[in-house]
N, C-alpha and C positions, 0 to 999 in steps of 0.2 A: 425059352431060357434065362435061367436064374438070371435077376436082374445086378446088371452091373451099373458103374459108374455113369459108363459110357451112355445109357439109359439114363441115369438123372442127370445130366449135361448132355444134354441134345442143342444140334443148331435149329434154329427154326424162328418162323416170322412173328410179328407181335398182332392184339394185341392179348392171345390168348393160349396159353398150350392147350387147355380142354374144348375151348370154344374156338381155336383159329387152326391150333396144329392139327390136334387129334382128327376135328371132322376132315382135314383137308386129307393128311395121311390116308383116311380109311375110304374117303373119294378113288384115291390114285389106286387104291386096291384094288377097288371096286373097277375103276377103268381097267387096272390090269387085266383082272379073269377073263373082264368082257373081251381085252387082245386076246385071250390064250387060248378063250373059247373058240375061236373064231364066228363067234357072233357079232362081233361090233359091224360088220360090213350092213347089217341084218335093221341095225337101228336103226326106227324112225322115230321116234318120243320115248321120254323121261321122264321120270317122278321121283322127288325128295321130299320124302317129310321131317319133319323136322320137332323132335319131343322137347316137351320140361323144358327145362333150365336154355337150351338151345333155340327152341325157339322162344321164349322171354327175355332173354338179353343177346340173343344172337346176334342183331339189327348193330350194337354199340362194338361188339368184341369180334366182328367181320367174320361171325359164322359161316353167312350167305357167302360170300368171294370169297371165302377159303374151300366153300365145297365145286365151284366154279371150277377151281382153279385145280384141284387134286383131280375133278370127273376130265379135267384135258392133262392131267396125267404128272401133271407136278407136285414133288416133295417137299414139304417144310425146311430141308435139311440142306437141298439143294437149289430152292429158288430165292432169286435176289430181289429186292424191293425195288429196283428198276422194271424188271419184270412184271414182277405183280402190277404195278401200275400200268404198263403197257398192254399186258393181256385185260384188265377188264373195261381199258377205254376200247377196245378192240369189239368185246363182248356187246357191250353198251351203246358201241357205235351202231354192230351189224345187228344186232340180236340174233346172233348166231355161235353155238358152243360148238371148239374141235375137240369132240370129245375123243380121247385117249393120242391128241395128236402132239403132247409137251415137247417128248423127243424128235420124232419127225413130221411136220406141219400134214407132208402129203398122205403118213398110217394115220390120221384119225380119220373120224366120221363130221361132217358140218352140219351139222342139229340146230335146229331154232330152238331159240331158247326166250322164252318169257318169265317174268314173275310167279305168275298160275302157277309155274311146274314144279314152287319151291313151297310148300305147304305147312304153316306154323300153330302146331297147336300145343301151346305152352302150359294149359292147363293138365293134359294126360304125359303123365309120366310112366316110362316101362317097367316092370316090375324088378328087369336089374340096373337101370342105372338112373338118373335123372337127364341123362345125356344121352340123350337115344338119336339114335337118325337110320332113316331107310331109305333106300334106294330100289331104283325099279325101271329097269326098259320095255321096250316093247315095239314088234314090227309092223310094218303098214298095215296090218292085219287088227292088230289089236291084240295078238298074241306077247303074254309076258316071259323074253328070252332071258330075262335072269335079274335075279334081286337079291335084294338081301339087307342086313340091318344088323348096326353097329352100334359099341358104344362107347363112349369118350368119355375114361375113367380118371385121368385127370393127370400133368404132367408131358400130354403128349402121346399115352398109352390107350389103346383102344382094344378092344373085346368085341369077336365075333357071339350077336347070338347063337346061341346051340351049342357054341364051343367054350363055356365059360369053366366046363369039369373037365372038361380036355386042358386047355389051356392052362388051369392050375395043375394038373398032372404033370404034363409037361414042363414046368415051374417045378415041382418035387423032384419027379426025377433027373432035372439040370443039373437040382440041386447038388446032390449026389454023386456028381462029377467034382465038384466043387475039391480042393485041399482041406480047405476049413469052414463048411458052411457053418451059417450062423441064422438065426431068425431072430433070436432075443436080443438085448442087450445082456441079459443073462449068460447065455450060448457065447456073443461076444467078448465079455469080461472071462468068460473059462476057456476060450482059447487063446486070450492074449494071455494067460495065468501061466494055460500051461505048456504055452514054448518059448514064451518069457518074448514076447514083441507086442508093438506097441497097434494102437488101431488101425490106423495107416500100415503100419506092413502086413500085419493079414488081409486087409482089404488088396493089400499090391499079388498078395502069393494066389489068391482065389481070383484078379484079372489075369494071372498069368496061363490062366485053365484053356483062356481062349484069344489072347495076344500073345508075344514077344515080349518083354521090357523095354524095348525099344519101342517098339508101336506103343506100347503104355505111356511111354514118356510123354514119346511126341505127340501123341495125342491129344491128353494133356496139357502140353502147352500148347497145343492150338487151340482147345478149347477156350484157354488162360487169352489167347490172342482174338480170340472172339467179341469174347467180354473187352480189352483195351476200345477195341476198333468201337466197337459199339459206343462207349463211352468218349471218343473224339468224334467219333460220328456228330451226337447229339447235340455237342460242346460248339459245332459250327453251327446248329440251325437256332433258329428264332422265330419270336412271333407268339402262335399261339395254337394249341392243337387242337386236332381235327376232330370235328365230332358235333360240335354249336355250344359246348359248355363253355365253351371259350377262355378255358384254361391258358395261365401263359406259361410259356418256358421260363424256368429262372435257372435252370444250368448255366448257362453262359454267361449268362451276370454275375449270380455267386462267382463263377471259376476267373471270369476278370477282377472279379473283387481280389478275390484270395493271393492273386497273382499282384496285383499291386499292395500285397500288405510285405510280400516279399522279395519284393523288385530290385534289394540292392543286394541280395543271394543269390549264387548256383542255382540256375535255370529249372535242376531237379532237386531241391532244397525247400524240405516241409516243416517247416515251424510245429513243432512238439503242442507249443499254447495254440492253436487252429485243427490240432486231428480229429474232433468232432466233426468242423466244418469241412475236411475235405472228405469224411467219412459220410458226410449228407451229401455232398455233393455228388458224388460218385455214385450215390443211391437212383439220387435225384435225374439224373441225366440218363442211365439205365433205362426207367422205366420211362422219363418222356421219349428215348427212344422207341422203345416197346409198345407204349400208348400212341405212337405214329406209325405204327406197324411195319419197323424195323426192324434188322438180323439180327435176334437178341441168344442169349445161352438160357432154357431152360432150369432154372438151382434152385427148387425142382420143377417148377412151374416158369411160365410167361409173367404171370400177374407179381410174383416173387422174386424176381429175376435180378433185381439190385442188390439184394442183403449178401449175396456170398460174392459179387463182385467188390461191395462195398468193405465188407471185415476183410477179404484178400488184401484191399489194396492198405487198409491199416495194417496189417502183416509183416507188407515191405516198406514200410516207408517210418513205421513209428513202433514197430517191437524192438524190443533192445536187442540193438550190436547190429541191426541191420545199415544202417550207416555207415558199413566199413566192407559190406555184402558184398561177394563179386557178383556177374550173373548166373556161376556155375550155383551159387550159394541161392540167388532168387530162382532161378528156377525148381535149387529142393524145394523150395519153400511151397511155390505153388503147386507140386504133385506131391508131397505130403499132407497140404490142408484138403487139394482138394478129393486125395484119398477116404482122410479121414473122414472128411462130409461126408461123402458118399455112403462110407460105412454105419453112418446115422440114419441117411436119404432111406437104405435097404427096410432098416428094422418101421421108420415108418408108412412106407409103402407097402411091406407085407405086414403088420400088423391092424393099421387104421387103412388113411387114404391122405393120397395129398391135392386131392379132388374140394374145390371147393364149393362146389355144386353138390356134393356129400357128403361134409365137414362140416364147411365155414370157414375162412379166411387163417384162420387157427392150423386145417390142413394144408395153407400155404405156406402164409407169412409164416407161422407157428411153426413150422415142418425146415422152411428154411432160416430162420433165425436159431432155430436149434442147431442144424447142419452146420451155421458158420461158424457157429461159437464151439463145437467139436470140433473142426478144423485150426481154428485160434488156441486153442488149448494144445491143441497136438503139435505146429510150429510151434508152439512158445514154453516147448519142454516141458506139456505133462502130463503124468504116470496114466494109463487105460483108468482107472479111476477118477480122475480128478478132470479126464476128458469128457467122461460119460456125466459126470455130475453137472460140467456146463451144458452139454444142452436138453438137460432134466432143467435146469431150472431155464433156459431161455425158453422151453414148450409149458414150463406152469407157468409161467408170465404172459404167455400167450390164450392162456385156457378161454373157450370161449366167443373167439376171435370172430364175428359173422363179419358175412358177406354179403355188402350193399351196395354196389357202385352205383351212381346219380347216374342216370339217363342206361346205364348198362354199360357207361364207359369205363375202362381200367384205369382211371385220370383220379376221383375223387373217391373214397379214400386213400385208393391203395399207393398211390405216387408217393406220396410221406410216410404212410404206412413203411414203405421197406425201409426208409430212412430210419425213421423209429427203433425199429425192430433190429437193424443191424447195430445201434448203440446199445440195445438191450444182448444183443449174441456178444458185444464187445466186456461188458460186464459183469455178462454172465463166468464167460471166463477167466475174467480177472478175479469175481467170486473161488470159483474153481480150482485156481492156481491159489489163491492165500489159501487155502485149506488141503486137506490130508488125501482128499480122495473118498473116505466114509461119510455116507450121506443116508438120513433119514427115508427121503422118497428115491425109491428107482426111476431111471428111466421108463422101466418098462409098463410100472401105474403110471409114470404118467400118459406113455403113448395109449394103453388102456382108455384113459377117463379120459383124455381125446376123442377116442370113437366113440366113446359110450356119451356125451356130451353132443359129438357129431349126429346122434342115430336121435336124440330129445330134442335138437336144436329145429325150432319151427322152419318148414322152409323156406318163410319169409326172407329169413335170412341167410340162404343159400343158393348167393348169385341167382336169385330169380328177380329180382329191381323190385319186390313187390313188400319189401317192411323196408324199416332204418334210414340212414340217410336218403335212399334212394329215394323215399314218398315224404321226407320232412324236407327236403330242401327242394325249390324248386329249381325246375332247369334253369329257367330263362328269365 
């Protein structure tokens, strides 16, 4: 199917869309195929091979545990953090995996599992993508019953080996069914010009090809509610983040301090002079929750999940006129923001990549900053040209951003980087809105530049923990 706003904004668990959500989704697909084929009851042994970046940083990114949960049949958009803890504790205690038994434990197969059943190949990169994984199961006689290789290509998207061309053909065919298809920013601007519509309106019309207007609106508001819940959960947690780096959670303390600054005001009042502190807080809160393996919205990835919620928070609390907005007005802003941001996300997904393991963090944080800038410019009344300009400015100043997480954990520099990128997005939108929409560098040119920069970037700086801060900062 054509990439839509609900593909770019999907609900999952942390800490990584490409290393946690994607592998869980692939493993769940594999387990589902086993059940459908009738071969599940004959399975006696399992082997999982992880390649490239999945193997290099998989432990810090929760890849191994995500694969186990997926093999049990859990899907990232459905599983809750408490279920994650419960199932992982059970697997560790019993040494048994309930293959395909997520929905109905009685229908699964109890399979002995040990770490030796998952083999890591950090220096082996499969041709399609650095995030490769292979699943294989055999019967008691050692005969292979089923095997499949998948690639996690960023943002939770997965592709099966051997079906890349078919998937691309299906994508192109499905786009023909859209009323106003676009692949480039130039095409999107052309649609806006010919129809006299804004970017969010173009995206809304395309979404209506597969959903009702009511479903689109309810779905986007639900996505936003998960973002809000993620922040609220994070603000109740204290202490240090898991993983060994002993990174202290800052969001709860920052929140308490900000509330003290406005203690004599209405609880919902947000002092404009502290707008950046609030934006920083939201970004940090989301990414601290993500680093804890909590429930987040890929926006468009987990590693960049805090940027769009933080900029949307700015739009709802600090944009002109929002102090007098009704709930209906605020809901309209949310829907319009996410549609415009989603339209820009489509451009990155189709022309380049949103995978840090493929193009570095410019593909994750850079894309999210660009999407957020577009969403903010849209809801602040920007013309299509100004919205495109905002998206271009934000990415232009994230070009070359490397992905070098210390210890393979989505903590340093990822958490602070979201806050910095959110501020960039807001500034980009403001700069674009002070212009008339004309600009020297187009969004398409910047997207192509990001893609080419990613190709030229050393693999050390693409989510392998082999370069940058990952090797120059002592972990403990």
